[in-house]
ChimeraX commands (.cxc) that place a marker at each C-alpha (Angstrom):
marker #1 position 0.64,-15.17,6.60 radius 0.5
marker #1 position -2.45,-15.74,8.68 radius 0.5
marker #1 position -4.37,-12.99,6.93 radius 0.5
marker #1 position -1.87,-10.25,7.76 radius 0.5
marker #1 position -1.17,-7.83,4.95 radius 0.5
marker #1 position 2.07,-5.99,4.43 radius 0.5
marker #1 position 1.81,-2.24,3.79 radius 0.5
marker #1 position 1.23,-1.36,0.14 radius 0.5
marker #1 position 3.65,1.58,0.30 radius 0.5
marker #1 position 6.80,2.13,2.35 radius 0.5
marker #1 position 8.78,5.36,2.18 radius 0.5
marker #1 position 12.45,5.47,3.22 radius 0.5
marker #1 position 14.96,8.33,3.19 radius 0.5
marker #1 position 15.56,8.05,-0.58 radius 0.5
marker #1 position 13.19,5.39,-1.89 radius 0.5
marker #1 position 9.59,4.41,-2.28 radius 0.5
marker #1 position 8.81,0.70,-2.01 radius 0.5
marker #1 position 5.32,-0.06,-3.20 radius 0.5
marker #1 position 3.21,-2.86,-4.54 radius 0.5
marker #1 position 3.58,-3.22,-8.29 radius 0.5
marker #1 position 0.78,-2.02,-10.59 radius 0.5
marker #1 position 0.23,-3.12,-14.20 radius 0.5
marker #1 position 0.88,0.44,-15.36 radius 0.5
marker #1 position 4.47,0.12,-14.04 radius 0.5
marker #1 position 5.22,-2.32,-16.87 radius 0.5
marker #1 position 7.01,0.11,-19.25 radius 0.5
marker #1 position 9.30,1.44,-16.50 radius 0.5
marker #1 position 10.00,-2.07,-15.19 radius 0.5
marker #1 position 10.72,-3.36,-18.69 radius 0.5
marker #1 position 13.15,-0.48,-19.26 radius 0.5
marker #1 position 14.98,-1.23,-15.99 radius 0.5
marker #1 position 15.27,-4.94,-16.81 radius 0.5
marker #1 position 16.23,-4.44,-20.46 radius 0.5
marker #1 position 19.00,-2.02,-19.43 radius 0.5
marker #1 position 20.32,-4.54,-16.89 radius 0.5
marker #1 position 19.91,-7.99,-18.45 radius 0.5
marker #1 position 23.60,-8.93,-18.41 radius 0.5
marker #1 position 23.90,-7.69,-14.82 radius 0.5
marker #1 position 20.87,-9.76,-13.69 radius 0.5
marker #1 position 21.30,-13.03,-15.59 radius 0.5
marker #1 position 24.04,-14.55,-13.39 radius 0.5
marker #1 position 21.78,-14.33,-10.30 radius 0.5
marker #1 position 18.12,-14.16,-11.34 radius 0.5
marker #1 position 16.59,-17.19,-13.12 radius 0.5
marker #1 position 13.71,-15.05,-14.42 radius 0.5
marker #1 position 16.20,-12.80,-16.23 radius 0.5
marker #1 position 17.01,-15.69,-18.58 radius 0.5
marker #1 position 13.55,-15.17,-20.15 radius 0.5
marker #1 position 14.13,-11.47,-20.78 radius 0.5
marker #1 position 13.62,-9.32,-22.70 radius 0.5
marker #1 position 9.89,-9.93,-22.86 radius 0.5
marker #1 position 7.09,-7.86,-24.41 radius 0.5
marker #1 position 5.68,-5.05,-22.29 radius 0.5
marker #1 position 2.28,-6.80,-22.43 radius 0.5
marker #1 position 3.77,-9.87,-20.72 radius 0.5
marker #1 position 5.33,-7.63,-18.06 radius 0.5
marker #1 position 1.96,-5.97,-17.46 radius 0.5
marker #1 position 0.31,-9.40,-17.06 radius 0.5
marker #1 position 2.98,-10.41,-14.55 radius 0.5
marker #1 position 2.46,-7.21,-12.58 radius 0.5
marker #1 position -1.29,-7.82,-12.57 radius 0.5
marker #1 position -0.63,-11.24,-11.01 radius 0.5
marker #1 position 1.73,-9.62,-8.49 radius 0.5
marker #1 position -1.04,-7.14,-7.56 radius 0.5
marker #1 position -3.56,-9.97,-7.14 radius 0.5
marker #1 position -1.13,-11.94,-4.94 radius 0.5
marker #1 position -0.42,-8.87,-2.83 radius 0.5
marker #1 position -4.11,-8.05,-2.32 radius 0.5
marker #1 position -4.86,-11.67,-1.38 radius 0.5
marker #1 position -1.94,-11.88,1.07 radius 0.5
marker #1 position -0.22,-14.70,-0.86 radius 0.5
marker #1 position 3.00,-12.85,-1.62 radius 0.5
marker #1 position 4.26,-9.28,-1.29 radius 0.5
marker #1 position 6.35,-8.18,-4.28 radius 0.5
marker #1 position 7.43,-4.53,-4.28 radius 0.5
marker #1 position 8.98,-2.21,-6.79 radius 0.5
marker #1 position 11.93,-0.16,-5.60 radius 0.5
marker #1 position 11.35,3.34,-6.95 radius 0.5
marker #1 position 13.25,6.60,-6.78 radius 0.5
marker #1 position 11.79,9.02,-4.21 radius 0.5
marker #1 position 9.75,10.77,-6.90 radius 0.5
marker #1 position 8.59,7.37,-8.27 radius 0.5
marker #1 position 9.72,8.27,-11.79 radius 0.5
marker #1 position 12.32,5.51,-12.08 radius 0.5
marker #1 position 12.26,1.81,-11.27 radius 0.5
marker #1 position 15.49,1.08,-9.42 radius 0.5
marker #1 position 14.74,-2.60,-8.82 radius 0.5
marker #1 position 12.46,-5.07,-7.15 radius 0.5
marker #1 position 12.15,-6.66,-3.73 radius 0.5
marker #1 position 9.56,-8.48,-1.69 radius 0.5
marker #1 position 8.42,-10.26,1.42 radius 0.5
marker #1 position 7.89,-13.87,0.41 radius 0.5
marker #1 position 6.10,-16.44,2.64 radius 0.5
marker #1 position 7.92,-19.42,1.14 radius 0.5
marker #1 position 10.12,-20.54,4.04 radius 0.5
marker #1 position 7.56,-21.75,6.57 radius 0.5
marker #1 position 5.16,-20.35,9.16 radius 0.5
marker #1 position 6.10,-17.21,11.08 radius 0.5
marker #1 position 8.87,-16.36,8.63 radius 0.5
marker #1 position 9.40,-14.37,5.46 radius 0.5
marker #1 position 12.17,-14.33,2.91 radius 0.5
marker #1 position 13.37,-11.04,1.44 radius 0.5
marker #1 position 14.58,-11.10,-2.13 radius 0.5
marker #1 position 15.96,-8.14,-4.05 radius 0.5
marker #1 position 17.56,-6.98,-7.27 radius 0.5
marker #1 position 18.69,-3.62,-8.62 radius 0.5
marker #1 position 19.10,-2.20,-12.09 radius 0.5
marker #1 position 22.76,-1.90,-12.97 radius 0.5
marker #1 position 22.83,1.91,-12.68 radius 0.5
marker #1 position 21.43,1.77,-9.12 radius 0.5
marker #1 position 24.07,-0.55,-7.64 radius 0.5
marker #1 position 26.77,0.49,-5.13 radius 0.5
marker #1 position 24.68,3.35,-3.75 radius 0.5
marker #1 position 23.12,1.67,-0.71 radius 0.5
marker #1 position 19.69,1.26,-2.30 radius 0.5
marker #1 position 19.41,-2.49,-1.65 radius 0.5
marker #1 position 20.51,-2.02,1.96 radius 0.5
marker #1 position 17.98,0.77,2.47 radius 0.5
marker #1 position 15.13,-1.24,0.95 radius 0.5
marker #1 position 15.95,-4.46,2.82 radius 0.5
marker #1 position 16.32,-2.58,6.11 radius 0.5
marker #1 position 12.81,-1.19,5.70 radius 0.5
marker #1 position 11.32,-4.59,4.84 radius 0.5
marker #1 position 13.16,-6.26,7.73 radius 0.5
marker #1 position 11.55,-3.85,10.18 radius 0.5
marker #1 position 8.12,-4.27,8.59 radius 0.5
marker #1 position 8.37,-8.07,8.80 radius 0.5
marker #1 position 9.64,-8.24,12.38 radius 0.5
marker #1 position 8.04,-5.18,13.99 radius 0.5
marker #1 position 4.77,-4.64,12.11 radius 0.5
marker #1 position 3.89,-8.14,10.93 radius 0.5
marker #1 position 5.27,-9.94,14.00 radius 0.5
marker #1 position 7.31,-12.53,12.11 radius 0.5
marker #1 position 9.65,-14.67,14.21 radius 0.5
marker #1 position 12.42,-14.50,11.62 radius 0.5
marker #1 position 13.38,-13.09,8.24 radius 0.5
marker #1 position 15.77,-14.75,5.82 radius 0.5
marker #1 position 17.90,-13.62,2.91 radius 0.5
marker #1 position 19.10,-16.39,0.61 radius 0.5
marker #1 position 21.79,-15.87,-2.00 radius 0.5
marker #1 position 24.39,-17.53,-4.16 radius 0.5
marker #1 position 27.70,-17.60,-2.22 radius 0.5
marker #1 position 29.36,-16.02,-5.27 radius 0.5
marker #1 position 27.03,-13.03,-5.09 radius 0.5
marker #1 position 29.17,-10.93,-2.76 radius 0.5
marker #1 position 27.02,-7.81,-3.16 radius 0.5
marker #1 position 23.88,-9.63,-2.00 radius 0.5
marker #1 position 25.66,-11.22,0.96 radius 0.5
marker #1 position 27.10,-7.81,1.91 radius 0.5
marker #1 position 23.57,-6.41,2.27 radius 0.5
marker #1 position 22.69,-9.13,4.79 radius 0.5
marker #1 position 25.96,-8.62,6.67 radius 0.5
marker #1 position 25.55,-4.81,6.83 radius 0.5
marker #1 position 22.07,-5.23,8.33 radius 0.5
marker #1 position 23.18,-7.54,11.12 radius 0.5
marker #1 position 21.80,-10.74,9.63 radius 0.5
marker #1 position 23.52,-13.91,10.87 radius 0.5
marker #1 position 24.82,-16.47,8.38 radius 0.5
marker #1 position 23.17,-19.66,9.68 radius 0.5
marker #1 position 24.04,-22.21,7.00 radius 0.5
marker #1 position 25.05,-22.82,3.43 radius 0.5
marker #1 position 22.81,-25.35,1.70 radius 0.5
marker #1 position 24.91,-27.51,-0.61 radius 0.5
marker #1 position 23.78,-27.91,-4.24 radius 0.5
marker #1 position 20.17,-27.30,-3.22 radius 0.5
marker #1 position 19.18,-25.34,-6.30 radius 0.5
marker #1 position 20.34,-24.49,-9.81 radius 0.5
marker #1 position 22.00,-21.47,-11.33 radius 0.5
marker #1 position 20.03,-19.62,-13.99 radius 0.5
marker #1 position 21.90,-21.70,-16.58 radius 0.5
marker #1 position 21.10,-25.03,-14.87 radius 0.5
marker #1 position 24.25,-25.95,-12.91 radius 0.5
marker #1 position 23.98,-27.08,-9.25 radius 0.5
marker #1 position 24.36,-24.16,-6.87 radius 0.5
marker #1 position 24.83,-23.68,-3.12 radius 0.5
marker #1 position 22.67,-21.20,-1.18 radius 0.5
marker #1 position 23.78,-19.06,1.73 radius 0.5
marker #1 position 21.02,-18.58,4.33 radius 0.5
marker #1 position 21.12,-15.40,6.41 radius 0.5
marker #1 position 18.68,-14.84,9.30 radius 0.5
marker #1 position 17.43,-11.95,11.38 radius 0.5
marker #1 position 15.03,-12.13,14.32 radius 0.5
marker #1 position 13.29,-9.43,16.37 radius 0.5
marker #1 position 15.71,-9.88,19.33 radius 0.5
marker #1 position 18.64,-9.95,16.91 radius 0.5
marker #1 position 17.45,-6.76,15.22 radius 0.5
marker #1 position 16.97,-5.02,18.57 radius 0.5
marker #1 position 20.47,-6.05,19.72 radius 0.5
marker #1 position 21.99,-4.93,16.43 radius 0.5
marker #1 position 20.25,-1.52,16.72 radius 0.5
marker #1 position 21.51,-1.16,20.33 radius 0.5
marker #1 position 25.04,-1.78,19.08 radius 0.5
marker #1 position 24.69,1.13,16.68 radius 0.5
marker #1 position 23.32,-0.60,13.59 radius 0.5
marker #1 position 21.57,1.86,11.34 radius 0.5
marker #1 position 19.02,0.41,8.93 radius 0.5
marker link #1:1,2 radius 0.2
marker link #1:2,3 radius 0.2
marker link #1:3,4 radius 0.2
marker link #1:4,5 radius 0.2
marker link #1:5,6 radius 0.2
marker link #1:6,7 radius 0.2
marker link #1:7,8 radius 0.2
marker link #1:8,9 radius 0.2
marker link #1:9,10 radius 0.2
marker link #1:10,11 radius 0.2
marker link #1:11,12 radius 0.2
marker link #1:12,13 radius 0.2
marker link #1:13,14 radius 0.2
marker link #1:14,15 radius 0.2
marker link #1:15,16 radius 0.2
marker link #1:16,17 radius 0.2
marker link #1:17,18 radius 0.2
marker link #1:18,19 radius 0.2
marker link #1:19,20 radius 0.2
marker link #1:20,21 radius 0.2
marker link #1:21,22 radius 0.2
marker link #1:22,23 radius 0.2
marker link #1:23,24 radius 0.2
marker link #1:24,25 radius 0.2
marker link #1:25,26 radius 0.2
marker link #1:26,27 radius 0.2
marker link #1:27,28 radius 0.2
marker link #1:28,29 radius 0.2
marker link #1:29,30 radius 0.2
marker link #1:30,31 radius 0.2
marker link #1:31,32 radius 0.2
marker link #1:32,33 radius 0.2
marker link #1:33,34 radius 0.2
marker link #1:34,35 radius 0.2
marker link #1:35,36 radius 0.2
marker link #1:36,37 radius 0.2
marker link #1:37,38 radius 0.2
marker link #1:38,39 radius 0.2
marker link #1:39,40 radius 0.2
marker link #1:40,41 radius 0.2
marker link #1:41,42 radius 0.2
marker link #1:42,43 radius 0.2
marker link #1:43,44 radius 0.2
marker link #1:44,45 radius 0.2
marker link #1:45,46 radius 0.2
marker link #1:46,47 radius 0.2
marker link #1:47,48 radius 0.2
marker link #1:48,49 radius 0.2
marker link #1:49,50 radius 0.2
marker link #1:50,51 radius 0.2
marker link #1:51,52 radius 0.2
marker link #1:52,53 radius 0.2
marker link #1:53,54 radius 0.2
marker link #1:54,55 radius 0.2
marker link #1:55,56 radius 0.2
marker link #1:56,57 radius 0.2
marker link #1:57,58 radius 0.2
marker link #1:58,59 radius 0.2
marker link #1:59,60 radius 0.2
marker link #1:60,61 radius 0.2
marker link #1:61,62 radius 0.2
marker link #1:62,63 radius 0.2
marker link #1:63,64 radius 0.2
marker link #1:64,65 radius 0.2
marker link #1:65,66 radius 0.2
marker link #1:66,67 radius 0.2
marker link #1:67,68 radius 0.2
marker link #1:68,69 radius 0.2
marker link #1:69,70 radius 0.2
marker link #1:70,71 radius 0.2
marker link #1:71,72 radius 0.2
marker link #1:72,73 radius 0.2
marker link #1:73,74 radius 0.2
marker link #1:74,75 radius 0.2
marker link #1:75,76 radius 0.2
marker link #1:76,77 radius 0.2
marker link #1:77,78 radius 0.2
marker link #1:78,79 radius 0.2
marker link #1:79,80 radius 0.2
marker link #1:80,81 radius 0.2
marker link #1:81,82 radius 0.2
marker link #1:82,83 radius 0.2
marker link #1:83,84 radius 0.2
marker link #1:84,85 radius 0.2
marker link #1:85,86 radius 0.2
marker link #1:86,87 radius 0.2
marker link #1:87,88 radius 0.2
marker link #1:88,89 radius 0.2
marker link #1:89,90 radius 0.2
marker link #1:90,91 radius 0.2
marker link #1:91,92 radius 0.2
marker link #1:92,93 radius 0.2
marker link #1:93,94 radius 0.2
marker link #1:94,95 radius 0.2
marker link #1:95,96 radius 0.2
marker link #1:96,97 radius 0.2
marker link #1:97,98 radius 0.2
marker link #1:98,99 radius 0.2
marker link #1:99,100 radius 0.2
marker link #1:100,101 radius 0.2
marker link #1:101,102 radius 0.2
marker link #1:102,103 radius 0.2
marker link #1:103,104 radius 0.2
marker link #1:104,105 radius 0.2
marker link #1:105,106 radius 0.2
marker link #1:106,107 radius 0.2
marker link #1:107,108 radius 0.2
marker link #1:108,109 radius 0.2
marker link #1:109,110 radius 0.2
marker link #1:110,111 radius 0.2
marker link #1:111,112 radius 0.2
marker link #1:112,113 radius 0.2
marker link #1:113,114 radius 0.2
marker link #1:114,115 radius 0.2
marker link #1:115,116 radius 0.2
marker link #1:116,117 radius 0.2
marker link #1:117,118 radius 0.2
marker link #1:118,119 radius 0.2
marker link #1:119,120 radius 0.2
marker link #1:120,121 radius 0.2
marker link #1:121,122 radius 0.2
marker link #1:122,123 radius 0.2
marker link #1:123,124 radius 0.2
marker link #1:124,125 radius 0.2
marker link #1:125,126 radius 0.2
marker link #1:126,127 radius 0.2
marker link #1:127,128 radius 0.2
marker link #1:128,129 radius 0.2
marker link #1:129,130 radius 0.2
marker link #1:130,131 radius 0.2
marker link #1:131,132 radius 0.2
marker link #1:132,133 radius 0.2
marker link #1:133,134 radius 0.2
marker link #1:134,135 radius 0.2
marker link #1:135,136 radius 0.2
marker link #1:136,137 radius 0.2
marker link #1:137,138 radius 0.2
marker link #1:138,139 radius 0.2
marker link #1:139,140 radius 0.2
marker link #1:140,141 radius 0.2
marker link #1:141,142 radius 0.2
marker link #1:142,143 radius 0.2
marker link #1:143,144 radius 0.2
marker link #1:144,145 radius 0.2
marker link #1:145,146 radius 0.2
marker link #1:146,147 radius 0.2
marker link #1:147,148 radius 0.2
marker link #1:148,149 radius 0.2
marker link #1:149,150 radius 0.2
marker link #1:150,151 radius 0.2
marker link #1:151,152 radius 0.2
marker link #1:152,153 radius 0.2
marker link #1:153,154 radius 0.2
marker link #1:154,155 radius 0.2
marker link #1:155,156 radius 0.2
marker link #1:156,157 radius 0.2
marker link #1:157,158 radius 0.2
marker link #1:158,159 radius 0.2
marker link #1:159,160 radius 0.2
marker link #1:160,161 radius 0.2
marker link #1:161,162 radius 0.2
marker link #1:162,163 radius 0.2
marker link #1:163,164 radius 0.2
marker link #1:164,165 radius 0.2
marker link #1:165,166 radius 0.2
marker link #1:166,167 radius 0.2
marker link #1:167,168 radius 0.2
marker link #1:168,169 radius 0.2
marker link #1:169,170 radius 0.2
marker link #1:170,171 radius 0.2
marker link #1:171,172 radius 0.2
marker link #1:172,173 radius 0.2
marker link #1:173,174 radius 0.2
marker link #1:174,175 radius 0.2
marker link #1:175,176 radius 0.2
marker link #1:176,177 radius 0.2
marker link #1:177,178 radius 0.2
marker link #1:178,179 radius 0.2
marker link #1:179,180 radius 0.2
marker link #1:180,181 radius 0.2
marker link #1:181,182 radius 0.2
marker link #1:182,183 radius 0.2
marker link #1:183,184 radius 0.2
marker link #1:184,185 radius 0.2
marker link #1:185,186 radius 0.2
marker link #1:186,187 radius 0.2
marker link #1:187,188 radius 0.2
marker link #1:188,189 radius 0.2
marker link #1:189,190 radius 0.2
marker link #1:190,191 radius 0.2
marker link #1:191,192 radius 0.2
marker link #1:192,193 radius 0.2
marker link #1:193,194 radius 0.2
marker link #1:194,195 radius 0.2
marker link #1:195,196 radius 0.2
view
């Protein structure tokens, strides 16, 4: 990311997105453990859960190191009072220069309330407006209608579907939908009444 650092904390109308800390491990573990069956169809890492809280703390320590070094920007999605982990998201520099990918997941009790849309809207603006990225992508399994709906609601454009380019969490070949947003695209979408 050419030395640019994403903000450590982002506050939206209902949420706090912030860099993970090792002390978030118990709350993160609780969110994952309560949502394993909901997460496993879409998230390969969920296949290794549940894991000990010590392992979760080690992972969050690595996330914090990556964030501080500008290698990757994983965020927790927290309730406004930061008492509950609602999910995870991030700005990931894994799709080439000048671009970031946004990934996201929610605990099962936080779905269908607009939380993913709210979090992704905030990260989209950070990536395009504050960090000056040329584009932002969301990638998802074509069968994950909820994830695709987030991209669609935020004015992302479906640019391609990659055929059998990856595997499902259980190891079968899987297609990937690629959704894209750019700064001009975001500005046009906002002019048309889009509301991130």
